[in-house]
DOKOLPA-78510 format. One line per 10 residues: number of its first residue (from 1); their letters; for each residue x, y, z of C-alpha. Coordinates in steps of 0.001 Angstrom, whole numbers, m for minus. Each point is the difference from the previous one (the first is absolute). Layout:
NUM = a = X:Y:Z ~ ...
***
This chain:
1 = xxxxxxxxxx = 57327:102592:99594 ~ 646:987:3534 ~ m1561:m2292:2777 ~ m1801:2992:1428 ~ m1645:836:m3394 ~ m1867:m3282:155 ~ m1991:1351:2968 ~ m279:3569:m1256 ~ m1784:m291:m3357 ~ m2901:2254:m1001
11 = xxxxxxxxxx = m2546:m2232:1590 ~ m52:m2822:2584 ~ 401:m3551:m1331 ~ m2388:m2820:853 ~ 2775:m1651:2083 ~ 479:3153:2066 ~ m3745:250:618 ~ m13:m3698:1013 ~ 2797:521:2558 ~ m1753:3109:1437
21 = xxxxxxxxxx = m3414:m1801:208 ~ 1474:m3072:1803 ~ 1961:2268:2421 ~ m3304:1910:727 ~ m1771:m3224:741 ~ 2778:m1263:2433 ~ 51:3280:1907 ~ m3739:171:255 ~ m109:m3484:1545 ~ 2913:1008:2177
31 = xxxxxxxxxx = m1706:3049:1279 ~ m3311:m1861:725 ~ 1948:m2645:1918 ~ 1775:2495:2237 ~ m3161:2038:532 ~ m2186:m2910:881 ~ 1625:m582:3395 ~ m472:3714:846 ~ m3697:m168:m998 ~ m389:m3296:1837
41 = xxxxxxxxxx = 1557:1268:3187 ~ m3238:374:1916 ~ m1099:m3537:m975 ~ 3365:m1487:934 ~ 10:1866:3275 ~ m3403:m1399:846 ~ 878:m3563:m1203 ~ 2798:m299:2605 ~ m1067:2611:2575 ~ 3108:2025:m597
51 = xxxxxxxxxx = 1059:3396:1486 ~ 344:2755:m2541 ~ 3740:426:635 ~ 589:m3797:m534 ~ m1361:374:m3606 ~ 3353:1546:m770 ~ 1605:m3393:80 ~ m2012:m1174:m2989 ~ 475:3242:m1872 ~ 3714:126:915
61 = xxxxxxxxxx = 697:m3572:m1038 ~ m1327:616:m3497 ~ 2152:3144:m262 ~ 3013:m1975:1180 ~ m552:m2609:m2743 ~ m275:2881:m2544 ~ 3314:1473:1233 ~ 1825:m3260:m115 ~ m1467:m831:m3542 ~ 1291:3310:m1221
71 = xxxxxxxxxx = 3567:m505:1352 ~ 172:m3620:m1180 ~ m1505:m92:m3414 ~ 1112:3345:m1508 ~ 3718:m1087:m320 ~ m1220:m3483:m1164 ~ m2021:1584:m2847 ~ 3113:2021:m1114 ~ 1817:m3375:m166 ~ m2413:m2495:m1460
81 = xxxxxxxxxx = m2777:2217:m1634 ~ m2935:2156:950 ~ m2554:m2441:m1469 ~ 1080:m3166:1920 ~ m59:1853:3362 ~ m3270:1654:m775 ~ m1845:m3222:m818 ~ 1352:m1764:3022 ~ m939:2934:2203 ~ m3643:m56:m1386
91 = xxxxxxxxxx = m289:m3684:701 ~ 1377:458:3471 ~ m2321:2783:1177 ~ m3057:m1690:m1543 ~ 636:m3241:1911 ~ 758:2066:3084 ~ m3322:1893:m125 ~ m1966:m3229:m505 ~ 1798:m1557:2979 ~ m697:3110:2163
101 = xxxxxxxxxx = m3728:m774:m367 ~ 532:m3209:2133 ~ 1792:1667:2901 ~ m1252:m1094:3341 ~ 1701:2416:2241 ~ 1523:3540:m89 ~ 3490:m1576:108 ~ m780:m2253:m3115 ~ m1433:2981:m1824 ~ 3135:2059:819
111 = xxxxxxxxxx = 2276:m2748:m1320 ~ m2018:m498:m3235 ~ m132:3693:m590 ~ 3730:62:290 ~ 280:m2645:m2722 ~ m2543:1779:m2241 ~ 2017:3177:491 ~ 3076:m1658:m1372 ~ m1701:m689:m3272 ~ m1490:3535:m68
121 = xxxxxxxxxx = 3356:1589:700 ~ 1562:m1913:m2934 ~ m2765:885:m2462 ~ m227:3751:556 ~ 3494:1297:m970 ~ 111:m2295:m3020 ~ m3349:1369:m1302 ~ 1342:3540:446 ~ 3236:m888:m1779 ~ m1706:m1803:m2939
131 = xxxxxxxxxx = m2594:2652:m630 ~ 2656:2599:40 ~ 2301:m1882:m2334 ~ m2832:m645:m2519 ~ m1408:3556:60 ~ 948:2718:m2613 ~ 2321:2641:1595 ~ m2267:2983:m997 ~ m2773:m1128:2415 ~ 1689:m2677:2081
141 = xxxxxxxxxx = m974:1548:3377 ~ m3669:206:m1138 ~ m54:m3580:m1033 ~ 1806:m1414:2995 ~ m2174:2046:2419 ~ m3090:m1063:m1931 ~ 1016:m3602:211 ~ 790:257:3692 ~ m3314:1571:506 ~ m1176:m3618:130
151 = xxxxxxxxxx = 1285:m48:3568 ~ m2215:2832:1172 ~ m2770:m1258:m2271 ~ 301:m3391:1805 ~ m232:1746:3255 ~ m3207:1743:m1075 ~ m1412:m3119:m1574 ~ 834:m1778:3233 ~ m2224:2261:2005 ~ m2971:m612:m2356
161 = xxxxxxxxxx = 554:m3713:m203 ~ 447:m374:3765 ~ m3275:1974:570 ~ m1744:m2321:m2503 ~ 1681:m3337:619 ~ 540:3:3773 ~ m3679:m463:944 ~ m223:m2940:m2478 ~ 3218:m2013:586 ~ 1605:1423:3125
171 = xxxxxxxxxx = 3575:1181:187 ~ 1359:m3373:m1111 ~ m1844:153:m3312 ~ 1471:3478:m689 ~ 3532:m1440:430 ~ m664:m2954:m2254 ~ m1230:2316:m2763 ~ 3007:2218:381 ~ 2304:m3098:m343 ~ m1695:m1746:m2893
181 = xxxxxxxxxx = 143:3124:m2282 ~ 3860:59:m277 ~ 215:m3715:m438 ~ m2405:69:m2916 ~ 2194:2712:m1611 ~ 3244:m2013:177 ~ m394:m2085:m3128 ~ m587:3115:m2048 ~ 3137:1603:1413 ~ 2053:m3037:m899
191 = xxxxxxxxxx = m1227:m91:m3594 ~ m465:3740:m950 ~ 2294:2150:2288 ~ 3480:579:m1609 ~ 3290:327:1947 ~ 1441:3459:406 ~ 1809:1086:m3065 ~ 2260:2250:2103 ~ 965:m2943:2204 ~ 730:m2241:m2932
201 = xxxxxxxxxx = 2146:2750:m1635 ~ 1884:738:3284 ~ 564:m3744:636 ~ 1460:m498:m3464 ~ m657:m3822:m335 ~ m3410:m80:m1590 ~ 388:1273:m3599 ~ m2698:m2321:m1345 ~ m2594:1117:2423 ~ 980:3641:m441
211 = xxxxxxxxxx = m626:m228:m3750 ~ m3352:m1810:497 ~ m1214:2754:2212 ~ 1413:2733:m2232 ~ m1877:m1556:m3014 ~ m3197:100:1970 ~ 614:3749:772 ~ 1127:824:m3469 ~ m417:m2650:m2718 ~ 2765:m175:m2524
221 = xxxxxxxxxx = 2766:1260:2339 ~ 3531:m1324:m912 ~ 2302:1625:2570 ~ m59:1437:3464 ~ 2413:2563:1369 ~ 380:m518:3802 ~ 2131:1553:2783 ~ 3116:m1902:1153 ~ m652:m814:3730 ~ 2447:m2902:397
231 = xxxxxxxxxx = 1655:1574:3021 ~ m3298:668:1771 ~ m1161:m3590:m726 ~ 2901:m1214:1985 ~ m919:1964:3091 ~ m2354:m1069:2770 ~ m3510:1658:m597 ~ m275:1391:3612 ~ 3520:1445:m314 ~ m1115:1833:m3039
241 = xxxxxxxxxx = m2412:2022:2115 ~ 3049:1592:1682 ~ 1948:878:m3213 ~ 1387:3545:164 ~ m2626:1570:m2257 ~ m3095:m1396:1688 ~ 1101:m373:3712 ~ m1556:3190:1273 ~ m3172:m554:m2058 ~ m303:m3491:1495
251 = xxxxxxxxxx = m34:1264:3469 ~ m2411:2796:m665 ~ m2451:m2423:m1847 ~ 213:m2384:2999 ~ m963:2704:2433 ~ m2767:1191:m2242 ~ m1450:m3490:m347 ~ 264:m393:3846 ~ m1919:3187:671 ~ m2694:m573:m2670
261 = xxxxxxxxxx = m708:m3645:609 ~ m112:473:3841 ~ m2687:2649:m503 ~ m1917:m2050:m2662 ~ m160:m3236:1940 ~ m938:1663:3251 ~ m3037:1493:m1908 ~ m922:m2978:m2061 ~ 318:m2440:2992 ~ m1701:2021:2712
271 = xxxxxxxxxx = m2309:2544:m1719 ~ m2894:m2452:m483 ~ 145:m1173:3619 ~ 541:3554:1355 ~ m3159:1083:m1877 ~ m1991:m2883:1260 ~ 1086:857:3524 ~ m1089:3547:m652 ~ m3651:m1058:m662 ~ m58:m995:m3669
281 = xxxxxxxxxx = m1425:m3412:m969 ~ 2427:m2558:m1613 ~ m1403:657:m3397 ~ 224:3786:464 ~ 3602:m323:1272 ~ 868:m2212:m2964 ~ m1470:2520:m2452 ~ 1697:2938:1635 ~ 3270:m1929:92 ~ m290:m836:m3693
291 = xxxxxxxxxx = 384:3853:m677 ~ 3676:m336:944 ~ 993:m2418:m2824 ~ m2463:1730:m2339 ~ 1847:3267:637 ~ 3284:m1861:m544 ~ m1251:m1172:m3308 ~ m951:3359:m1295 ~ 2997:1627:1548 ~ 2383:m2495:m1650
301 = xxxxxxxxxx = m1271:631:m3413 ~ 225:3797:373 ~ 3402:m120:1699 ~ 1338:m2370:m2728 ~ m1271:2300:m2741 ~ 1610:3019:1624 ~ 3307:m1837:572 ~ 332:m691:m3711 ~ m398:3714:m744 ~ 1527:1795:3003
311 = xxxxxxxxxx = 2815:m595:2401 ~ m1017:m3268:1724 ~ 1692:856:3266 ~ m1884:3324:277 ~ m3257:m1796:m875 ~ 550:m2541:2753 ~ 954:2591:2626 ~ m3182:1876:m722 ~ m2079:m3063:175 ~ 1438:m963:3447
321 = xxxxxxxxxx = m848:3466:1202 ~ m3651:m569:m1070 ~ 64:m3331:2014 ~ 1150:1836:3107 ~ m2747:2584:m215 ~ m2644:m2741:m612 ~ 1158:m2030:3010 ~ m316:3008:2251 ~ m3463:569:m1382 ~ m896:m3694:376
331 = xxxxxxxxxx = 627:m122:3754 ~ m2437:2926:628 ~ m2869:m1187:m2158 ~ m866:m3347:1435 ~ m3567:1074:886 ~ m641:1697:m3307 ~ m460:m2765:m2523 ~ 61:2247:m3101 ~ 3056:1820:994 ~ 1538:m3331:1186
341 = xxxxxxxxxx = m426:m1439:m3484 ~ 1836:2853:m1617 ~ 2826:m187:2581 ~ 391:m3746:m464 ~ m21:478:m3756 ~ 2591:2819:205 ~ 2247:m2214:2227 ~ m193:m2706:m2592 ~ 887:2351:m2809 ~ 3087:1281:1987
351 = xxxxxxxxxx = 1108:m3221:1710 ~ m911:m2907:m2225 ~ 199:1988:m3215 ~ 3440:1414:831 ~ 1308:m3466:1016 ~ m1072:m1203:m3417 ~ 1843:2862:m1659 ~ 2988:m737:2204 ~ 37:m3612:m1437 ~ 192:1249:m3555
361 = xxxxxxxxxx = 2734:2409:1020 ~ 2040:m2795:1574 ~ m284:m2227:m3029 ~ 1339:2857:m2137 ~ 2752:914:2463 ~ 1978:m3374:m156 ~ 1663:m1730:m2907 ~ m1498:m3190:m1388 ~ 2657:m2105:1644 ~ m1063:803:3517
371 = xxxxxxxxxx = m3557:1350:m722 ~ m1964:m2802:1600 ~ 2358:142:2982 ~ m288:3672:268 ~ m3830:79:m192 ~ m285:m3026:2325 ~ 2361:1282:2687 ~ m1570:3376:55 ~ m3366:m1754:493 ~ 1642:m2103:2597
381 = xxxxxxxxxx = 1171:2996:1936 ~ m3531:1351:m397 ~ m1340:m3215:1408 ~ 2098:673:3227 ~ m2178:3128:207 ~ m3163:m1874:m783 ~ 652:m2400:2891 ~ 565:3040:2331 ~ m3123:1652:m1316 ~ m2287:m3039:89
391 = xxxxxxxxxx = 1018:m1040:3463 ~ 223:3546:1407 ~ m3478:846:m1029 ~ m1632:m2337:2512 ~ 2310:1142:2798 ~ m687:3682:m728 ~ m3753:m441:m192 ~ 5:m1910:3243 ~ 2226:2458:1792 ~ m1329:3262:m1430
401 = xxxxxxxxxx = m3585:m982:m716 ~ m126:3079:m2317 ~ m173:m458:m3730 ~ 739:3615:m621 ~ 3309:m196:1792 ~ 1083:m3309:m1480 ~ m657:934:m3579 ~ 1487:3517:556 ~ 3199:m1782:975 ~ m47:m1888:m3383
411 = xxxxxxxxxx = 553:3428:m1663 ~ 3500:148:1355 ~ 1632:m2774:m2078 ~ m1686:1095:m3219 ~ 1292:3504:514 ~ 3495:m1388:361 ~ m515:m1890:m3225 ~ m736:3308:m1822 ~ 3363:1374:1253 ~ 1806:m3164:m1021
421 = xxxxxxxxxx = m1345:385:m3624 ~ 1518:3452:m220 ~ 3355:m1508:1088 ~ m393:m2696:m2677 ~ m312:2657:m2615 ~ 3438:1369:910 ~ 1516:m3608:32 ~ m1327:m766:m3443 ~ 1134:3350:m1532 ~ 3629:m747:1121
431 = xxxxxxxxxx = m300:m3730:m1147 ~ m982:1093:m3616 ~ 2754:2570:m41 ~ 2576:m2736:779 ~ m1320:m2759:m2196 ~ 2323:m1792:m2345 ~ m1442:m1278:m3401 ~ 157:m3804:m221 ~ 1554:m2160:m2675 ~ m2205:m1479:m2577
441 = xxxxxxx = m312:m3506:m1297 ~ m2235:m1569:m2762 ~ m1980:m3234:m157 ~ m356:m820:m3711 ~ m808:m3756:m188 ~ m875:m2979:2082 ~ 3019:m2184:939
***
């Protein structure tokens, strides 16, 4: 049996469901942790009597940690395994969130958010990679985007939990809750989460573990046919992103991630505060802000479904266009709450939903030998955009004082992302035309 057939049976095995559920839980907790600081911005500003523009240091430090975590831990995962890096990352960001609750100054909070971001940056790409590798090919995009909906779901849950928990425990209690959740999950990950089968096959030194996982996917299996990737195993993971057949796609994906995440994090970081300054209460601003990730959750599922049935590049280009239109509408509807809800929801569909679809696309674009590196470095480049977006939001709001103008400007990068997806379609068409079939090997027994 071919290795790919193990994942592409008529149904979905219990092991595949287990992997997807744990990935969903990690991403949900991840999304809540990142969102919590945005929802707590007003409380933190009041705690230390900070200027609005200075809040960007706290937002930006967390994004810097995310960026560094992506760059550092993706190549490590391609070397030592997805599971090891994922578990270590979850421990890291759980401890960092709990420690953030005890910050005594803006400077301490910025440092602790940087450390928390390192763990978050290591977890996210490995979740995307694992969920992609354990999903059947026929609806892989749908399952990956549905799993990654945990991120936007975590954002939405974050708004509701902050609105409920903040009056009871203060901002410190919210951060403690966000840190304890991943730490409770860690023992279950250690026991029940399997290593990536694609990683084990590409690595070529784990025949026993390969067969154990294969038997859980298909009991009674006696042999596995795999692709010979010895030459790729010998290469440096980051160098594999610039191989002749993926070089152009790598650059286009990096630019797309930069544009999308700069827009998303400007919105998610500053929208609740901008709404409050426009006359909405903290609770109203949190509820309106929660429409952004809610739209992202719905959009991700719809986009993933369409990507499995239509050209994924065209689907993403159209969804980015929807984002641009919604952002222009958002800027002009600040004093019309009903219209504002639809605009924020539409922005979530087009920005957050499209980014989730891009994650699924990236995991499919790269070979298993460099897949974690490819996903993590694309996210890392996107985090550069997230730093720019999260820090620029405060500066723009302070300088322009006009939400319509600020959020209208955010439509520019997502419009560029739409054009980049059309270019990606051309790159992938040429890549498939030039592809050379790999050699085959067979694992038939344990050594």
